[in-house]
DRENPAGU-109898 format. One record per residue (C-alpha): residue in three letters; x, y, z. Coordinates in steps of 0.5 Angstrom, whole numbers, padded with zeros to 4 digits, always signed. Last residue first. Layout:
N
ALAXYZ;...
! end
This chain:
406
UNK+0182+0244+0241;UNK+0185+0243+0234;UNK+0182+0239+0228;UNK+0186+0235+0222;UNK+0184+0232+0216;UNK+0189+0228+0210;UNK+0186+0224+0205;UNK+0190+0219+0200;UNK+0197+0218+0203;UNK+0200+0212+0199;UNK+0204+0206+0202;UNK+0209+0204+0197;UNK+0209+0198+0192;UNK+0213+0192+0192;UNK+0215+0187+0187;UNK+0214+0191+0181;UNK+0219+0189+0176;UNK+0217+0181+0176;UNK+0210+0183+0177;UNK+0210+0186+0170;UNK+0206+0192+0170;UNK+0209+0196+0165;UNK+0211+0190+0160;UNK+0204+0189+0160;UNK+0202+0196+0158;UNK+0202+0197+0150;UNK+0201+0189+0149;UNK+0194+0190+0153;UNK+0191+0194+0148;UNK+0184+0196+0151;UNK+0182+0202+0146;UNK+0179+0208+0150;UNK+0177+0214+0145;UNK+0175+0220+0149;UNK+0169+0223+0146;UNK+0169+0230+0143;UNK+0166+0237+0144;UNK+0165+0236+0152;UNK+0169+0232+0157;UNK+0169+0230+0164;UNK+0172+0224+0166;UNK+0173+0222+0174;UNK+0177+0217+0178;UNK+0179+0215+0185;UNK+0185+0210+0186;UNK+0186+0211+0179;UNK+0187+0206+0173;UNK+0186+0208+0165;UNK+0188+0202+0160;UNK+0191+0201+0153;UNK+0191+0205+0147;UNK+0188+0212+0150;UNK+0185+0217+0145;UNK+0184+0224+0146;UNK+0182+0229+0140;UNK+0181+0235+0144;UNK+0174+0239+0144;UNK+0174+0240+0151;UNK+0177+0235+0156;UNK+0178+0234+0163;UNK+0181+0228+0165;UNK+0182+0227+0173;UNK+0186+0221+0176;UNK+0186+0221+0183;UNK+0191+0217+0188;UNK+0196+0212+0186;UNK+0195+0215+0179;UNK+0196+0210+0173;UNK+0195+0212+0165;UNK+0198+0205+0162;UNK+0200+0204+0155;UNK+0199+0208+0148;UNK+0197+0215+0150;UNK+0195+0220+0144;UNK+0193+0227+0146;UNK+0191+0232+0140;UNK+0189+0239+0140;UNK+0183+0242+0143;UNK+0182+0244+0150;UNK+0186+0240+0155;UNK+0186+0239+0162;UNK+0189+0232+0164;UNK+0191+0231+0172;UNK+0194+0225+0174;UNK+0195+0225+0182;UNK+0200+0222+0187;UNK+0205+0216+0186;UNK+0204+0218+0178;UNK+0205+0213+0172;UNK+0204+0215+0165;UNK+0205+0210+0160;UNK+0208+0206+0155;UNK+0212+0199+0155;UNK+0219+0198+0157;UNK+0222+0193+0152;UNK+0218+0195+0146;UNK+0217+0202+0148;UNK+0210+0204+0148;UNK+0208+0211+0145;UNK+0206+0217+0148;UNK+0204+0223+0144;UNK+0202+0230+0147;UNK+0200+0235+0142;UNK+0198+0242+0143;UNK+0191+0246+0142;UNK+0191+0248+0149;UNK+0194+0243+0154;UNK+0195+0242+0161;UNK+0198+0236+0163;UNK+0200+0235+0171;UNK+0203+0229+0173;UNK+0203+0229+0181;UNK+0209+0226+0186;UNK+0214+0221+0185;UNK+0213+0221+0177;UNK+0214+0216+0172;UNK+0214+0217+0164;UNK+0214+0211+0160;UNK+0216+0210+0153;UNK+0217+0214+0147;UNK+0215+0220+0150;UNK+0213+0226+0146;UNK+0211+0233+0148;UNK+0208+0239+0144;UNK+0207+0245+0149;UNK+0202+0249+0154;UNK+0204+0245+0160;UNK+0207+0239+0161;UNK+0208+0238+0169;UNK+0212+0233+0173;UNK+0211+0234+0180;UNK+0217+0231+0184;UNK+0223+0227+0183;UNK+0221+0226+0175;UNK+0223+0219+0172;UNK+0224+0218+0164;UNK+0224+0211+0162;UNK+0226+0210+0155;UNK+0226+0216+0150;UNK+0224+0223+0151;UNK+0222+0228+0145;UNK+0221+0235+0147;UNK+0217+0240+0142;UNK+0217+0246+0146;UNK+0222+0246+0151;UNK+0224+0242+0158;UNK+0223+0247+0163;UNK+0218+0243+0167;UNK+0223+0237+0167;UNK+0229+0241+0170;UNK+0224+0244+0175;UNK+0221+0238+0178;UNK+0228+0234+0178;UNK+0230+0230+0172;UNK+0232+0222+0172;UNK+0233+0219+0165;UNK+0234+0212+0163;UNK+0239+0206+0164;UNK+0241+0205+0171;UNK+0238+0211+0174;UNK+0231+0210+0170;UNK+0231+0203+0173;UNK+0233+0205+0180;UNK+0227+0210+0180;UNK+0222+0205+0176;UNK+0224+0200+0182;UNK+0228+0194+0179;UNK+0234+0195+0183;UNK+0230+0194+0189;UNK+0231+0200+0194;UNK+0224+0202+0193;UNK+0222+0208+0188;UNK+0216+0207+0184;UNK+0214+0200+0185;UNK+0207+0199+0182;UNK+0202+0194+0185;UNK+0196+0195+0181;UNK+0189+0196+0185;UNK+0186+0190+0189;UNK+0179+0188+0186;UNK+0173+0189+0190;UNK+0168+0183+0188;UNK+0161+0184+0184;UNK+0155+0189+0185;UNK+0154+0189+0179;UNK+0155+0186+0172;UNK+0153+0190+0166;UNK+0154+0187+0159;UNK+0157+0188+0152;UNK+0157+0183+0147;UNK+0155+0188+0141;UNK+0154+0194+0144;UNK+0152+0197+0151;UNK+0150+0204+0151;UNK+0150+0208+0158;UNK+0146+0214+0158;UNK+0145+0220+0162;UNK+0138+0224+0164;UNK+0140+0225+0171;UNK+0143+0219+0173;UNK+0146+0212+0170;UNK+0149+0209+0177;UNK+0152+0202+0177;UNK+0153+0200+0184;UNK+0157+0197+0189;UNK+0163+0193+0187;UNK+0162+0195+0180;UNK+0162+0192+0173;UNK+0162+0195+0166;UNK+0164+0189+0161;UNK+0166+0190+0154;UNK+0164+0189+0146;UNK+0163+0196+0145;UNK+0162+0201+0151;UNK+0159+0208+0150;UNK+0158+0213+0155;UNK+0153+0218+0154;UNK+0152+0225+0158;UNK+0146+0228+0155;UNK+0143+0230+0161;UNK+0148+0229+0167;UNK+0151+0223+0170;UNK+0155+0216+0169;UNK+0157+0213+0175;UNK+0161+0207+0177;UNK+0160+0207+0184;UNK+0165+0203+0189;UNK+0171+0198+0187;UNK+0170+0201+0180;UNK+0171+0197+0173;UNK+0171+0198+0166;UNK+0173+0191+0163;UNK+0176+0190+0156;UNK+0174+0192+0149;UNK+0173+0198+0146;UNK+0171+0204+0150;UNK+0167+0210+0147;UNK+0167+0216+0153;UNK+0164+0222+0154;UNK+0159+0222+0148;UNK+0155+0228+0149;UNK+0156+0233+0154;UNK+0160+0233+0161;UNK+0160+0228+0166;UNK+0163+0221+0168;UNK+0165+0218+0175;UNK+0169+0212+0177;UNK+0169+0211+0184;UNK+0174+0208+0189;UNK+0174+0213+0194;UNK+0168+0217+0198;UNK+0164+0211+0198;UNK+0169+0208+0204;UNK+0175+0203+0204;UNK+0175+0200+0197;UNK+0179+0205+0192;UNK+0181+0202+0186;UNK+0178+0206+0180;UNK+0179+0202+0174;UNK+0179+0203+0166;UNK+0181+0198+0161;UNK+0181+0193+0166;UNK+0183+0185+0164;UNK+0190+0185+0168;UNK+0192+0178+0169;UNK+0200+0178+0171;UNK+0199+0185+0174;UNK+0198+0183+0181;UNK+0194+0187+0186;UNK+0197+0189+0193;UNK+0197+0197+0192;UNK+0198+0200+0199;UNK+0193+0205+0202;UNK+0193+0210+0207;UNK+0188+0215+0210;UNK+0191+0220+0215;UNK+0188+0223+0221;UNK+0190+0229+0225;UNK+0187+0231+0232;UNK+0190+0237+0236;UNK+0190+0238+0243;UNK+0192+0244+0247;UNK+0193+0245+0255;UNK+0194+0251+0258;UNK+0196+0251+0266;UNK+0203+0252+0265;UNK+0205+0250+0258;UNK+0202+0243+0256;UNK+0202+0239+0249;UNK+0197+0234+0247;UNK+0197+0230+0241;UNK+0192+0225+0238;UNK+0194+0221+0232;UNK+0189+0218+0228;UNK+0191+0213+0222;UNK+0185+0211+0217;UNK+0187+0204+0214;UNK+0187+0201+0207;UNK+0191+0194+0206;UNK+0185+0190+0206;UNK+0179+0194+0208;UNK+0177+0200+0213;UNK+0183+0198+0218;UNK+0184+0203+0224;UNK+0191+0205+0226;UNK+0192+0208+0233;UNK+0196+0214+0235;UNK+0197+0217+0242;UNK+0201+0223+0243;UNK+0205+0226+0248;UNK+0208+0233+0251;UNK+0208+0236+0258;UNK+0211+0231+0262;UNK+0218+0233+0261;UNK+0224+0230+0257;UNK+0221+0233+0250;UNK+0217+0227+0248;UNK+0215+0225+0256;UNK+0210+0221+0253;UNK+0209+0216+0247;UNK+0203+0212+0246;UNK+0203+0208+0239;UNK+0197+0203+0238;UNK+0198+0196+0235;UNK+0194+0192+0240;UNK+0188+0197+0238;UNK+0187+0193+0232;UNK+0189+0193+0225;UNK+0186+0187+0221;UNK+0185+0189+0214;UNK+0190+0183+0212;UNK+0195+0188+0209;UNK+0195+0192+0215;UNK+0195+0186+0220;UNK+0201+0183+0216;UNK+0205+0190+0216;UNK+0204+0191+0224;UNK+0207+0184+0225;UNK+0213+0185+0220;UNK+0215+0192+0223;UNK+0218+0196+0218;UNK+0213+0199+0213;UNK+0207+0199+0218;UNK+0211+0202+0224;UNK+0214+0207+0219;UNK+0207+0209+0217;UNK+0205+0209+0225;UNK+0211+0213+0226;UNK+0210+0218+0221;UNK+0203+0219+0223;UNK+0205+0220+0230;UNK+0210+0225+0228;UNK+0205+0229+0224;UNK+0201+0229+0231;UNK+0207+0232+0235;UNK+0208+0237+0229;UNK+0201+0240+0229;UNK+0202+0240+0237;UNK+0208+0244+0237;UNK+0204+0249+0232;UNK+0198+0249+0236;UNK+0202+0251+0242;UNK+0206+0256+0239;UNK+0199+0259+0237;UNK+0196+0259+0244;UNK+0202+0262+0247;UNK+0202+0268+0242;UNK+0195+0269+0243;UNK+0196+0269+0251;UNK+0201+0274+0250;UNK+0197+0278+0245;UNK+0192+0278+0250;UNK+0196+0280+0256;UNK+0199+0285+0252;UNK+0192+0288+0250;UNK+0190+0287+0258;UNK+0196+0291+0260;UNK+0195+0296+0254;UNK+0188+0297+0256;UNK+0189+0298+0264;UNK+0194+0303+0262;UNK+0189+0307+0258;UNK+0184+0306+0263;UNK+0189+0309+0268;UNK+0191+0314+0264;UNK+0184+0316+0263;UNK+0183+0316+0270;UNK+0189+0320+0272;UNK+0187+0325+0266;UNK+0180+0326+0269;UNK+0183+0327+0276;UNK+0187+0332+0274;UNK+0182+0336+0271;UNK+0177+0335+0277;UNK+0183+0338+0281;UNK+0185+0343+0277;UNK+0177+0346+0277;UNK+0177+0345+0284;UNK+0183+0350+0285;UNK+0181+0355+0280;UNK+0174+0355+0284;UNK+0178+0356+0290;UNK+0182+0362+0287;UNK+0176+0365+0284;UNK+0172+0365+0291;UNK+0179+0368+0294;
! end
């Protein structure tokens, strides 16, 4: 009888322990399911919020492009809260909204800040997206710049920086200008200017053992006034835009078509690429102007890139985004204008690198070792490219993009 009682007590204890374990496991699974559900809701909210904010950014850009009063305020650097956009009930309910404001930092430059809000039940998510925009407004009727960095809105843009070892750049004639800082930095880094001008709207800095050598009639001028960046009409509806001129009498490639062109390719006239234009590891010749509505990326090792000026179109490499050179050995020879609406970056090692024309970017950096980049100011090679009659307008260009979620 005693043993039977003990067995019953043991079974009871084991049953209680098993039930407790099952309850704990069930509670854990319910908690895990609830957590996963919450994570799924948060991720869904975050995605919807992101696209809401991006929609706000795009609506403000559309307003700047198409509403005359907003466009005038943007170009004048006078955007205020009067031009804010406030949208509610976006999906037919009161759970989605965004507020967009544009803050001018300089003429034709501004931050656009979009704050989106999305609510599901008691959960509210917000996201802030910021985009820095600019529109080049300068005329090419008189362009005296051998090199130019055109950003003006903040000290993070509009700088021309030279680093490396030995003589990084030898500039012959023309004006080397930065709308913020013109900087030569690094021990042994040298920029040599022959019969030219070095100017900056902020400061000329020669730091960390670097050298700026001014020969002949050369001189420094800083601080001085800011200069509007060159206006280039990439792809407007105007018949004189580069894209329409290429359609009419040049050649248009997709990104893939251009990338797949073989080694030793030669192209003539206006060559327009819808997307990124990549020249990687091949000899390439352009007799005229290469234009891309995204980046131009040139990566060469021991190869030759040649750009010559066409007698009608001029010569050059024009990008609506970045222009990036990464070269080792070999030869780069460009007769004309190298133009980056955003960043211009040249990294050269032991390359015979010559530009007979001008270098222009929103922000610009040159790093060189084992050979100086030679920059000869030759306006006749690029004046047809920047002719104002062919560049009556310019696109709004997004430079920086930043976001946060909370």
